[in-house]
C-alpha positions in Angstrom: 103.1 -129.0 68.2 101.6 -131.7 70.4 98.9 -131.2 73.0 101.4 -131.8 75.8 103.4 -128.8 74.6 100.3 -126.7 74.3 99.4 -127.5 77.8 102.9 -126.6 79.0 102.9 -123.3 77.2 99.4 -122.3 78.4 100.5 -120.8 81.8 103.2 -118.9 79.9 100.6 -117.4 77.6 98.3 -116.7 80.4 101.1 -114.8 82.3 101.8 -112.5 79.2 98.0 -111.9 78.6 97.5 -110.8 82.2 100.7 -108.6 81.9 99.1 -107.0 78.9 96.0 -106.1 80.8 97.8 -104.8 83.8 100.4 -102.8 81.7 97.5 -101.1 79.8 96.2 -99.6 83.0 99.6 -98.8 84.6 101.0 -97.2 81.4 98.0 -94.8 81.1 98.1 -93.9 84.8 101.9 -93.5 85.0 102.2 -91.8 81.6 99.5 -89.4 82.4 100.9 -88.6 85.7 104.3 -88.0 84.2 102.8 -85.6 81.6 100.9 -83.6 84.3 104.0 -83.3 86.5 106.1 -82.4 83.4 103.6 -79.8 82.3 103.5 -78.3 85.7 107.3 -78.1 86.0 107.5 -76.6 82.5 104.8 -73.9 83.5 106.8 -72.9 86.6 110.0 -72.8 84.6 108.5 -70.6 81.9 107.2 -68.2 84.5 110.6 -68.1 86.2 112.4 -67.5 82.9 109.9 -64.9 81.9 110.5 -63.0 85.1 114.3 -63.3 85.1 115.1 -62.8 81.4 112.3 -60.6 80.0 112.3 -58.2 82.9 111.8 -55.0 81.0 108.4 -53.5 81.6 108.1 -52.1 78.1 108.5 -55.5 76.6 105.8 -56.9 78.8 103.4 -54.1 77.8 104.2 -54.7 74.1 103.5 -58.4 74.5 100.2 -57.7 76.2 99.1 -55.2 73.5 100.0 -57.7 70.7 97.7 -60.4 72.1 95.3 -61.1 69.2 91.6 -60.6 69.6 90.9 -64.2 68.4 92.9 -65.5 71.4 90.9 -63.3 73.8 87.7 -64.6 72.3 88.9 -68.2 72.7 89.8 -67.6 76.3 86.3 -66.2 77.1 84.7 -69.1 75.3 86.9 -71.6 77.1 86.0 -70.1 80.5 82.2 -70.1 79.7 82.5 -73.7 78.5 84.4 -74.9 81.6 81.9 -73.1 83.8 79.0 -74.8 82.2 80.8 -78.1 82.5 81.5 -77.6 86.2 77.9 -76.7 86.9 76.8 -79.9 85.1 79.3 -82.2 86.9 78.3 -80.7 90.2 74.7 -81.6 89.5 73.5 -78.0 89.7 71.5 -78.4 86.6 69.0 -81.0 85.4 71.3 -82.3 82.8 74.1 -82.6 85.4 71.8 -84.6 87.7 70.8 -86.9 84.9 74.4 -87.4 83.9 75.5 -88.2 87.4 72.6 -90.6 88.0 73.3 -92.3 84.6 76.9 -92.8 85.4 76.0 -94.4 88.7 73.5 -96.7 87.1 75.9 -97.8 84.4 78.5 -98.5 87.1 76.1 -100.8 88.8 75.4 -102.4 85.5 79.1 -103.0 84.9 79.3 -104.4 88.4 76.5 -106.9 87.7 78.3 -108.0 84.5 81.4 -108.6 86.5 79.4 -110.8 89.0 78.0 -112.7 85.9 81.6 -113.2 84.5 82.8 -114.5 87.9 81.0 -117.8 87.1 83.7 -118.4 84.4 87.5 -118.7 85.0 89.4 -115.6 85.6 90.7 -115.6 82.1 88.5 -117.1 79.3 87.4 -116.6 75.8 84.1 -114.7 75.8 81.2 -116.5 74.3 78.3 -114.1 75.1 77.5 -110.5 74.5 78.2 -109.3 78.0 81.7 -108.0 77.0 80.2 -105.9 74.3 77.6 -104.4 76.6 80.4 -103.7 79.2 82.4 -102.1 76.4 79.6 -99.6 75.6 79.3 -98.8 79.3 83.0 -98.1 79.5 83.0 -95.9 76.4 80.4 -93.6 78.2 82.7 -93.7 81.4 85.6 -92.6 79.2 83.5 -89.7 77.9 82.6 -88.7 81.5 86.2 -89.0 82.5 87.2 -86.5 79.8 84.6 -84.0 81.0 85.9 -84.3 84.5 89.4 -83.9 83.4 88.6 -80.7 81.5 86.7 -79.2 84.4 89.3 -80.0 87.0 91.3 -77.0 88.2 94.0 -79.1 89.8 94.9 -81.8 87.2 97.3 -83.6 89.5 94.8 -83.9 92.3 92.1 -85.1 89.9 94.5 -87.8 88.5 95.0 -89.2 92.0 91.3 -89.2 93.0 89.5 -92.6 93.9 87.1 -92.4 91.0 89.9 -91.7 88.5 92.0 -94.6 89.7 88.9 -96.8 89.3 88.6 -95.6 85.7 92.3 -96.3 85.1 92.1 -99.9 86.2 88.7 -100.8 84.6 88.4 -99.0 81.2 91.7 -99.9 79.6 91.4 -103.7 80.4 88.0 -103.8 78.8 89.3 -102.2 75.7 92.2 -104.8 75.6 89.8 -107.6 76.2 87.6 -106.5 73.4 90.6 -106.3 71.1 92.1 -109.7 72.1 88.7 -111.4 72.2 89.7 -112.7 75.6 88.1 -111.7 78.9 90.1 -111.3 82.1 88.3 -110.2 85.3 91.3 -108.4 86.6 90.5 -105.3 88.8 87.0 -104.8 87.4 85.7 -105.4 91.0 86.8 -101.8 91.7 83.6 -100.7 90.2 82.1 -101.5 93.6 83.7 -98.3 94.9 81.2 -96.3 92.8 78.7 -97.2 95.5 80.2 -94.4 97.6 78.3 -92.1 95.3 75.0 -93.5 96.5 74.3 -91.0 99.3 74.8 -88.1 96.8 72.4 -89.8 94.3 69.8 -90.3 97.1 70.0 -86.6 98.0 69.5 -85.6 94.4 66.4 -87.7 94.2 65.2 -86.2 97.6 65.0 -89.7 99.1 67.1 -88.9 102.1 66.3 -85.5 103.8 67.1 -86.0 107.5 70.5 -86.1 109.0 70.0 -89.7 110.2 69.0 -91.0 106.8 71.9 -89.3 105.0 74.3 -90.7 107.7 72.8 -94.1 107.3 73.2 -94.1 103.5 76.8 -93.1 103.9 77.6 -95.9 106.4 75.8 -98.5 104.3 77.7 -97.4 101.2 81.1 -97.5 103.0 80.5 -101.0 104.4 79.0 -102.5 101.2 81.7 -101.0 98.9 84.5 -102.3 101.1 83.0 -105.7 101.4 82.5 -106.2 97.6 85.9 -104.8 96.7 87.8 -107.0 99.3 85.9 -110.1 98.1 86.8 -109.2 94.4 90.5 -109.0 95.2 90.5 -112.3 97.1 88.7 -113.9 94.2 91.3 -112.6 91.7 94.4 -113.7 93.6 93.1 -117.1 94.8 91.9 -118.2 91.4 95.1 -116.8 89.7 97.7 -117.8 92.2 101.0 -116.2 92.9 102.9 -115.1 89.7 106.4 -116.0 91.0 105.4 -119.7 91.4 103.8 -119.7 87.9 100.2 -119.8 89.4 100.6 -123.3 90.8 99.1 -122.5 94.3 95.8 -121.3 93.0 92.5 -122.6 94.2 89.0 -122.5 92.8 86.9 -120.1 94.8 83.5 -118.6 93.8 82.8 -115.0 94.4 80.2 -116.0 97.0 82.9 -117.9 98.9 85.0 -114.8 98.9 82.2 -112.7 100.2 81.7 -115.3 102.9 85.3 -115.2 103.8 85.5 -111.4 104.1 82.3 -111.2 106.2 83.6 -113.9 108.5 86.9 -112.1 108.8 85.3 -108.6 109.5 83.1 -110.0 112.1 86.1 -111.7 113.9 84.3 -115.1 113.8 86.7 -117.0 111.6 85.2 -120.4 111.0 88.2 -121.5 109.0 86.3 -123.5 106.4 87.4 -121.1 103.7 91.0 -119.8 103.9 93.5 -118.2 101.5 96.4 -120.2 100.1 98.3 -117.7 98.1 100.9 -115.4 99.6 99.2 -112.3 98.1 95.9 -113.4 99.6 97.4 -113.9 103.1 99.2 -110.5 103.0 96.0 -108.8 102.0 94.1 -110.5 104.8 96.7 -109.3 107.3 95.8 -105.6 106.5 92.1 -106.4 105.8 91.7 -107.8 109.3 92.8 -104.5 110.8 90.8 -102.3 108.5 87.8 -104.6 108.6 87.8 -104.9 112.4 87.8 -101.1 112.7 85.1 -100.8 110.0 82.8 -103.5 111.5 83.3 -102.3 115.1 82.4 -98.8 114.4 80.1 -98.7 111.5 77.8 -101.7 112.1 76.8 -100.7 115.8 76.2 -97.1 114.5 74.0 -98.5 111.7 72.0 -100.6 114.2 71.6 -97.6 116.5 70.2 -95.4 113.7 67.8 -98.1 112.4 66.8 -99.4 115.7 66.6 -96.0 117.5 64.4 -94.5 114.7 62.0 -97.4 114.8 61.9 -97.3 118.6 61.4 -93.6 119.1 59.4 -92.8 115.9 56.1 -94.0 117.2 53.1 -91.8 118.0 51.7 -91.1 121.5 48.3 -92.7 122.2 46.1 -90.4 124.1 44.1 -92.0 126.9 40.9 -90.4 127.9 41.0 -89.1 131.4 44.8 -89.3 131.7 46.7 -86.0 131.8 50.1 -85.6 130.3 52.5 -82.8 129.4 55.2 -82.5 126.7 58.7 -81.6 127.5 61.1 -80.4 124.8 64.1 -78.2 124.4 67.3 -79.1 126.3 66.7 -82.9 126.8 69.9 -84.2 128.3 70.8 -86.5 131.2 71.3 -83.6 133.6 68.2 -81.6 132.7 65.9 -84.7 132.6 67.2 -86.0 135.9 66.7 -82.7 137.7 63.2 -82.3 136.1 62.0 -85.7 137.1 63.4 -85.3 140.6 61.5 -82.1 141.1 58.3 -82.9 139.1 57.6 -86.5 140.3 56.9 -86.7 144.0 56.9 -90.5 144.3 56.6 -90.4 148.0 53.2 -88.7 147.8 51.6 -91.4 145.7 49.7 -88.7 143.8 51.2 -89.0 140.3 48.5 -88.6 137.8 50.4 -86.8 135.0 52.4 -88.6 132.3 55.5 -86.9 130.9 56.2 -87.1 127.2 59.8 -86.0 126.2 60.4 -84.8 122.7 64.1 -84.8 122.0 66.0 -83.7 118.9 68.7 -86.1 119.4 68.6 -89.9 120.3 69.1 -90.4 124.0 72.4 -91.8 125.3 72.7 -95.0 127.2 72.6 -93.2 130.6 69.4 -91.2 129.5 67.8 -94.4 128.3 68.4 -96.0 131.7 66.7 -93.0 133.4 63.7 -93.4 131.1 63.5 -97.1 131.9 63.5 -96.4 135.6 60.6 -93.9 135.2 58.9 -95.9 132.4 55.5 -95.8 134.2 55.5 -92.0 133.9 57.7 -91.0 131.0 57.8 -91.7 127.3 60.5 -90.5 124.9 60.0 -89.6 121.2 62.6 -88.5 118.8 61.7 -85.4 116.9 61.7 -81.6 116.9 59.1 -79.1 118.1 59.7 -77.1 114.9 58.3 -80.0 112.9 54.5 -80.2 112.6 54.6 -84.0 112.0 56.5 -84.5 115.3 54.0 -82.3 117.2 51.2 -84.4 115.8 53.0 -87.6 116.9 53.1 -86.5 120.5 49.5 -85.1 120.4 50.5 -81.6 121.3 46.9 -80.3 120.9 45.7 -82.6 123.7 48.5 -82.0 126.1 47.9 -80.1 129.3 51.0 -78.1 128.9 54.2 -77.9 126.9 57.4 -77.2 128.9 60.4 -75.9 127.1 63.7 -76.4 129.0 66.8 -74.2 128.6 70.4 -75.3 128.9 71.3 -73.1 131.9 75.0 -73.9 131.4 75.0 -72.9 127.7 78.1 -71.0 126.5 75.8 -68.9 124.1 72.7 -67.9 126.0 71.5 -65.8 123.0 71.3 -68.9 120.7 69.7 -71.0 123.5 67.0 -68.4 124.1 66.4 -68.0 120.4 66.0 -71.7 119.9 63.4 -72.0 122.7 61.5 -68.9 121.4 61.3 -70.5 117.9 60.0 -73.8 119.6 57.3 -71.8 121.5 56.4 -70.0 118.3 56.0 -73.3 116.4 53.8 -74.8 119.2 51.5 -71.6 119.4 51.2 -71.4 115.6 50.0 -75.0 115.2 48.2 -75.4 118.5 47.1 -71.9 119.9 45.2 -73.3 122.8 48.1 -75.4 124.2 49.6 -73.9 127.4 53.3 -73.2 127.0 55.8 -72.7 129.9 59.1 -71.6 128.5 62.4 -71.3 130.3 64.8 -68.5 129.1 68.1 -67.2 130.4 68.2 -63.6 129.3 65.4 -61.2 130.5 65.3 -59.0 127.4 64.1 -62.0 125.4 60.7 -61.8 127.1 59.5 -59.1 124.7 59.6 -61.6 121.7 57.3 -64.0 123.5 54.8 -61.2 124.3 54.6 -60.4 120.6 53.5 -63.9 119.7 49.8 -63.6 118.4 48.5 -66.6 120.4 50.5 -65.9 123.5 48.0 -65.3 126.5 48.6 -65.6 130.1 44.9 -66.5 130.7 45.6 -69.9 129.2 48.5 -70.4 131.6 51.3 -69.3 129.2 54.3 -68.5 131.4 57.9 -67.3 131.3 60.5 -68.6 133.7 63.5 -66.2 133.4 66.5 -67.4 135.3 68.0 -63.9 135.5 64.8 -62.6 137.1 64.9 -65.5 139.5 68.3 -64.5 140.7 67.4 -60.8 141.0 64.1 -61.8 142.6 65.9 -63.7 145.4 68.0 -60.7 146.1 65.1 -58.3 146.1 63.0 -60.5 148.4 66.0 -61.0 150.7 66.1 -57.2 151.2 62.4 -57.0 151.9 62.3 -60.1 154.1 65.7 -60.9 155.6 66.5 -64.6 155.5 63.9 -65.5 152.9 66.4 -66.2 150.1 68.2 -68.7 152.3 64.9 -70.4 153.2 63.8 -70.6 149.6 67.1 -71.8 148.5 66.8 -74.7 151.0 63.3 -75.5 149.6 64.2 -75.2 146.0 67.5 -77.0 146.0 66.8 -80.3 147.7 69.4 -83.0 148.2 68.5 -86.5 149.3 70.2 -88.1 152.2 71.0 -84.9 154.1 68.1 -85.0 156.6 68.8 -83.3 159.9 66.7 -84.4 162.9 66.5 -82.3 166.0 65.5 -83.2 169.5 62.0 -82.1 170.7 60.4 -82.4 167.3 58.4 -85.6 167.3 56.2 -85.3 164.3 58.2 -82.9 162.1 61.3 -84.0 160.2 63.3 -80.9 159.6 65.0 -81.7 156.2 65.1 -81.2 152.6 61.8 -82.9 151.8 59.8 -79.7 152.2 58.9 -77.5 149.2 56.8 -74.5 148.3 53.2 -75.3 147.3 50.2 -73.1 146.4 46.5 -73.6 147.0 43.4 -71.5 147.5 42.6 -70.6 151.1 39.2 -71.3 152.7 36.8 -68.5 152.7 36.4 -68.9 156.4 39.7 -67.0 156.7 38.0 -63.8 155.3 38.6 -60.6 157.3 41.3 -62.3 159.4 44.8 -60.8 159.5 47.8 -62.7 158.1 49.5 -63.4 161.5 46.2 -64.9 162.7 45.8 -67.1 159.7 49.4 -68.1 159.8 49.1 -69.1 163.5 45.9 -71.0 162.9 47.5 -73.0 160.0 50.5 -73.9 162.0 48.7 -74.9 165.2 45.5 -76.3 163.8 46.5 -77.6 160.3 50.2 -78.3 160.8 51.2 -76.0 157.9 53.5 -73.1 157.4 51.9 -70.2 155.5 54.6 -68.2 153.8 52.8 -65.6 151.6 49.5 -64.7 150.1 48.3 -63.3 146.8 46.8 -59.9 147.7 44.4 -58.0 145.7 44.2 -54.3 146.9 41.7 -53.5 144.1 40.1 -54.6 140.9 43.2 -53.8 138.9 46.0 -54.8 141.3 47.3 -58.2 142.2 50.7 -58.9 144.0 52.5 -61.3 146.2 53.0 -60.4 149.9 55.5 -62.3 152.0 54.7 -62.3 155.7 52.6 -59.1 155.5 51.7 -57.0 158.6 48.5 -57.2 160.6 47.0 -54.3 158.5 46.4 -56.6 155.7 43.3 -58.7 155.9 42.4 -61.6 153.7 39.7 -61.4 151.1 37.7 -64.1 149.5 39.4 -66.4 147.1 42.9 -65.8 148.3 45.9 -67.9 147.1 48.2 -69.0 149.8 51.8 -70.2 149.6 52.8 -73.0 152.0 55.9 -74.8 153.0 54.9 -78.4 153.1 55.8 -81.9 152.1 52.8 -83.3 150.4 50.0 -81.8 148.4 47.4 -83.5 150.6 48.5 -81.4 153.6 48.1 -78.2 151.7 44.4 -79.1 150.8 43.6 -78.8 154.5 43.7 -75.0 154.3 41.1 -75.1 151.5 38.8 -77.6 153.3 38.9 -75.9 156.7 35.6 -75.0 158.1 35.0 -73.2 161.5 31.7 -75.1 162.1 33.0 -78.6 161.4 36.7 -78.5 162.2 37.1 -76.1 165.2 37.2 -78.9 167.7 39.4 -81.3 165.8 42.9 -81.8 167.1 44.3 -84.2 164.5 45.1 -82.3 161.3 44.7 -85.5 159.2 41.0 -85.6 160.0 40.3 -82.3 158.3 38.5 -83.4 155.2 36.0 -81.8 152.8 32.7 -81.1 154.5 29.3 -80.4 152.9 27.6 -78.1 155.5 25.9 -74.8 154.6 29.0 -72.8 155.3 30.7 -74.4 152.3 28.3 -72.6 150.0 30.4 -69.5 150.4 33.3 -71.4 148.8 33.7 -70.4 145.1 32.8 -72.8 142.4 35.1 -74.1 139.7 34.0 -71.5 137.2 34.8 -68.8 139.7 38.3 -70.0 139.8 38.6 -69.6 136.1 36.9 -66.2 136.0 38.5 -64.4 138.9 42.0 -63.9 137.3 40.3 -62.6 134.2 38.4 -60.0 136.2 41.3 -58.9 138.3 44.1 -58.5 135.7 42.7 -55.8 133.3 44.2 -52.6 132.4 42.2 -49.3 132.8 41.2 -49.3 129.1 39.8 -52.9 129.6 42.6 -54.5 127.6 43.9 -57.7 129.2 47.5 -58.3 130.1 48.9 -60.7 127.5 52.1 -61.9 129.1 53.0 -63.2 132.5 56.4 -63.8 134.2 57.3 -66.0 137.1 59.4 -64.4 139.8 60.6 -65.9 143.0 57.2 -67.4 143.7 54.4 -68.4 141.1 52.4 -65.2 140.5 49.1 -64.7 138.7 50.3 -61.5 137.1 52.0 -58.1 137.4 50.8 -55.0 139.0 48.4 -53.9 136.3 48.2 -50.3 137.2 52.0 -49.9 136.8 52.0 -51.9 133.6 49.4 -49.5 132.2 51.5 -46.6 133.0 54.4 -48.1 131.2 52.4 -48.3 128.0 51.7 -44.5 128.0 54.3 -42.4 126.3 54.4 -39.6 128.8 54.2 -41.8 131.9 56.5 -41.6 134.9 56.5 -45.3 135.4 59.0 -47.0 137.7 59.0 -50.4 135.9 59.7 -51.4 132.3 57.3 -53.0 129.9 57.8 -56.5 131.5 56.8 -55.1 134.9 59.8 -56.8 136.6 62.6 -54.3 136.4 62.9 -50.7 137.6 63.2 -48.1 134.9 63.9 -44.5 134.7 64.4 -41.9 131.9 67.8 -41.3 130.4 69.8 -38.6 132.2 72.7 -36.7 130.6 76.1 -37.3 131.9 76.6 -33.7 132.9 73.6 -33.8 135.2 74.7 -37.1 136.8 78.3 -35.9 137.7 78.6 -35.0 141.4 80.7 -31.9 141.9 82.8 -32.0 145.2 82.8 -29.1 147.4 86.3 -28.0 148.5 
């Protein structure tokens, strides 16, 4: 036969050789599928016949009694063997983990051999030892496939799994190639789908532990496996050509060119320098454009957000000496952060000396990022959890002036919300006992858990803001002082752009810019009645005095709203004012009869240094006075403090002491905020009507 005839018969031989490779995979896949379906049909038919024909109970009992012991032993052994195989394949044992990791590594090795063989034609006589190495790898894959098949409960579902299909179209062609001494690339690129097992391997090795790292590994594995598999299919069909035209429209493309083509297609760029010529390749590109566009548009931005977000918000806070800052954690959402910043930062006063560090458990949304950028001079966001010690170190919790734990007031499950905040407070107190914690809870009965925290102490400023008590406190204060709840609501719930100006008020803008502020009153108000002090503050200082913190004894401390003239002010009294700026409230502390009695302009009232100011308490007295006034009769300090309608320094100590005693007739519960009485039988509580 001449060389011309050999050249003419070469495509014919190539066609039949490729058909042998393809039929080896299809015959095993379809033949096994037929046997599994036939076995399942035969099993159901046997059960149906046994129920219909052999319906006598005695015959069933006789068949059960005649079951040999050897078969029972074999069934038990088979069950124990299958259980051990299942444990091994699920990587629950050390041997199983080693097996799973080894299969993954050998799959990557087989994929690398495929990349090396891509430098040769699609079909060629092998001249190196790569095919022998790949054959040994596939022999191990065949053993692993047999283990998985034995352990599978549903054989049909296992036969149609992705990993099983990869084995069907990669293992038989390698065996045929080794037998024919000819190598055909075929569908060996499907080994790239084994990269989907990468996230599980990384979890076995404890490399990925956080949710973001696990999610990132899954996204990268999905994108990379899809990219490599699509490039392998394009490389096969373009270098082979369409079979119905005898492979005459083939073109020589390297695997790198196919990778370039699929990436350009997924990114919707489409330079057009590398295109498909075969019909199979173009049909594949039609479906790949749709799938690749969805994959690229969804996965790539999410990967960038995870990588970029982690780097951006995983830094550590740098403590600046002399600058105060607080840490805010808990419910960090757009609504909570916006409300907190609107109430905490008074930008119009120009007296912002405290920086806010937000510690959020989830990455901020685009809207929340915009809010942080608007307040970038005062706020900093870090991604982390208050339950993690490393995250607490990153925000320098030990140096913070306070830690505020916000609650989701609109939560559908208040129990879970309060429990989460209590766990955050417990974590902060365990690692940094001296850090002041202000926690917001929804349910009042959760306060007892905070009081039992070993390092919880109101003397350091630890406070509880209970929303349920705030509502009840408004109702109670409205009963004692009619109209107070409406006034406080107007002060607490402020809305911008709703100012109302009235005629006759020149210097006072009646609107929503006023708020409740506290400050120590000057000792020059000692022995004066509340109406006199209130009148002096309004006329002389341009301030509205709302209430005072009154101490009727060493062990009692309470808040009095608009008390009568019988109450006279003592030294070191805390006042509650309605004002716009903090500077205005300081006038009540700086007021001096000797220096400011003849001043008409309130803005001129500043701190003076006359002899009368010696009566003003020192800074150490400010810290010592609450410790002296809030002691129980047995000299045990009160360990918890709650906030009612107004900021208070403590509860009525005498009443709290009575609650602790077993035989007491206390009117309040252990928190000191709710009325309490002993249980009364139902028979005694029933009112009998008189006819």
